[in-house]
N, C-alpha and C positions, 0 to 999 in steps of 0.2 A: 656234809650236812645237806638235807633236802629242803627246797623252798616250796614244795607242794603242800597242799592242805592236809595231807595224810601225816599226822603226827603220832597217832596211837593205833596200834594193830593188835588184834587178838588172833591167836592161832588155835584152831580146832583140829584134833587128831583122831583118826579112825581108831576105834577100840581094838585092843589086843593085836596091835601091829607094831612090833618093835622097830622096824625100819622106818615107818611113818613117824613114830615118836622121836627116833634119832634125828630124822630130817627136821622135825619140828623144833627140836632144841638147837640144831645148827642154824636153822632159819631165824630163830630168835636172836642168836648172837650176830648173825649177818645183818639183821635189821637194826640192832642196837649200834653196830658199827657205822651205820649211816644216819645216826641221829634220830632214829625212830624209837619211840617208847613201846615196849611190848607189855601188854597188860597181863601181869601174872606170868605163870609158866604156860607152856602149851597145855590146852585143856583136853584131857583124854575123856571122850564122851562116856565110856563105860564106867568111869569113876564118879559120874555126876549122879549122886543120890538126891532124894528130895531135899535134904538139909543143905546140900551144896548148890542146888539150882539157883538160889538168889545170887550167889557170887558169880556163877557162870553167866547169868543174864546180865549182871552188872558189867562183866567184862565185855560182853557183846555190845551192850548199850553205850559203853564209854569209848568204843573204838571208832576210828574213821575208816577202817578196812578190816575185813575178816579174811584170813587165809585158811582154807580148808584142805587138809591132807587126808584124803580118803576116797570114798566112792560116793555114789548118789545118796545113799542112806545117811552118810555123814553130812552131806550138803542139806538134806531135808531137816536134820537135827539143827543145823545152823539157822535155818529159816525160823524154827521155833524159838531159838534162843535170842534172836535179834529183837523180837517183840515188834513194836510199832515203828521203830526207826528204819529208814530205808538206807542201810549201809551197803556199799558195794562189797561184793564177795567174789573172791577168786578161788577156783578149785583146782588142786593139783591131784591128778588121778593116782590113787593107791588102791583103787577098787577094781571092779570087773568091767562093766560096759562103759560107765563114765559119760553118760549123756550130759550131766551137769558139771562134772569135774573134768574139763576138756584139756587142761594143760598137762603135758607130759612132764615128768620129773626133770628131764634135761632142759626143758624150756623155762623152768621156774625162776631162776635168778634174772634172766633177761626180761621175763614178763614182769617181775616185781620192780625191776629198775624202771621199766616203762610206766608202770602204774604209779610209782613214787614221784615221777616227773609230772604226773597228772595227765599223761598222754594215753587215755583209754576211754572206751565207751562201754557203758553198762546197759545191758538189755533189761527192760522192765518186764519181769515175768508175773503174770496175774496170779493172785492167790484167792482162796475162798474162805469166808467165815462160816463156821458151822455151829449150830445149836442143836443139842439133843434134848427133847422136851418129853417129860413124863407127866401127863395130865397138865397141870398148870405150873409145873416146876421145871426149870432148865437145869438138868443134871450135869451137863458137860458143854463147855464152849471150847472151840479150838479154831486154828487157822491152818489151812493145808496148802501145800505147794503142788502136790501130785493129785491125790484122789481121796474121796470118801467111798468106803466099801461096806456094803451090808451083805453078809453071807452066812452060810451054815457052818457051824463048828464041829458037827457030828453028822453021822449018817442019818438023814431024816428026810421027810417028805419035802416037796417043793414048797417054797414060801411065797406069799402073795404080798405085793408092795404097791400101794397107790402112789402115783406121782402127779403133782399139780404144778403148773407153771404160771406165775403171776396171778394166782387165784383161779386159774382155769384148769379143770381136770384134763389130764393127758391120757393116762392109761392105768390099768391095773396089771402089773407085770407078775406073771407066775413063772418063777425061775429059781435057780439055785442062789441067786443074789443079784445085786445091782451095784454098778460103779458110776459115780458122778465125778468126772475128772476135768482138770484144766488142760489147756494145750500142752503145757509142760508134762503133765501126767498122761498124755495120750500115747506116749511111747512106753508106758509102764504096764500095769495089769490090763488096762484098756485094750492094748494091741493084742495081748494074748487071748482076750475074750472076743476078738473079732471086730473091735472098734476101729475107727479111722485115725490116722495120724493128722494132727492139726498143727499148722505152723504156729510158733509162739507169738507171732505178731497179730494173730487173729483174735478178736475179742469173742470168745465162744466158750461154751461148756458142753461136754459130751456126756450123755446118759446112756450107759451100755448095760443091757441085761446079761447076766451070766448064765449060759446054757438055758435059754428060755424054753418053756413048755410048748409055746406056739412059735413056730419057726418064722412067722411073719413079724414077730416082735424084733425089730432091728434097732441098732444104735441110733440115737437122735442127737443132732448137733443144734444147740439153741444159743441165743444171744448171751454174751458174757455178762450182760446187765440184768439177766433174769433173776427172779427170786423163785427158788425151787423148794417145794415142800414134799416130803416123803413120809408116808405113814405105813407102819407094819400092820397089815390088815388081818392076819390070822394068827392064832396062837400056835407057836412052834418052839419047842425047846432048842436051845443051842443056836440062837441067832446072835451074831456079833456085829457091832459097829466098829470100824477101824479107820482112823485118820492117818493118812500117809504111811500106813503099815507100822506105826510106832506107838500110837495111843489108841486104846480100845475100851469098849464098854458093852455089856449085854443089852439087847433090845427085847422088849416085851410087847405083847398085843397092845395096839393103840399108840405106841411110842411114835413120836414124830421127829423129823429133822427139818430144820430151816436152813437153807444154804443160799448165800448171796456173795457177790463179788466183794472182796475186801478193799478197803480204802488204801491199804498198804500193799505195795508190790515188792517183789524180790529182785534186787538189782544185781544181775549176774554179769561179771566181766568175762568176755569171750575172746578167744584168739582172733587177731585181725587177719591171719593168713588162712583161716578156714571158715566156711560158712555152715549154716544148719544142714544143708544137703550133703556137704562133705562128711559131716558127722553121721547122718543117716546111712550113707553108702558104706562107711567104715563099720559102724556098729551093727547094722542089719545084714552085712555081707551082700549088698546088692551087686549085681553084675558078676 
């Protein structure tokens, strides 16, 4: 039996990965053998349809710990399922790069033993709240861990996007699109578009144009407490808004986005034997 405050655990599994699902089921039995309640069965994210989402959210909300078996995409899905609760999350890497799912499979049981004892530190990763506004109507609300992306979905001309910061006009970007990202998301699409890497402890948001028409339009790093407003300035077919690469909606002329720091953070349990720069060196093949 464990004396830690972790009494209930939910397990999220990468879609279409039989090995991850097998490990999820074995981990469920392993946890039960230590007196920990596992909420339902391992949740396979590909099977979460709209009708099943409430039960998945309930599983996440009722847990004291979330175990993710997958890659960074699975971890981002976990951030959406948790809702407003700041539940610690541990990621076991069954994906590719694994910036967020840092624990290797061979480290899992030892890591979970440590976590169940309450001997862990969870990093607070900033998230952003996003509103998509059509006229006077908010058509979409979401919370992101990585990034908000506006880009073209078809071969089309450059799009023009106005950006304001705390009510002050910043620039009208003419580009293939725009990325607004968190420090966590700075190693995602942002880095591919030439944006900077931002340490997760920094309170900042990065605004990165995608292939800007004017080469002097460079990425901007602004305060994490800023309120950012984005407006699609010209009519262009095939413009898409994407939240964390998982939720999307079309954007039309005059549509606006309002983006601000969320009151909820994502509590990520990280290995004590590796730091952020160890991860960067490994994942980015530095040196």
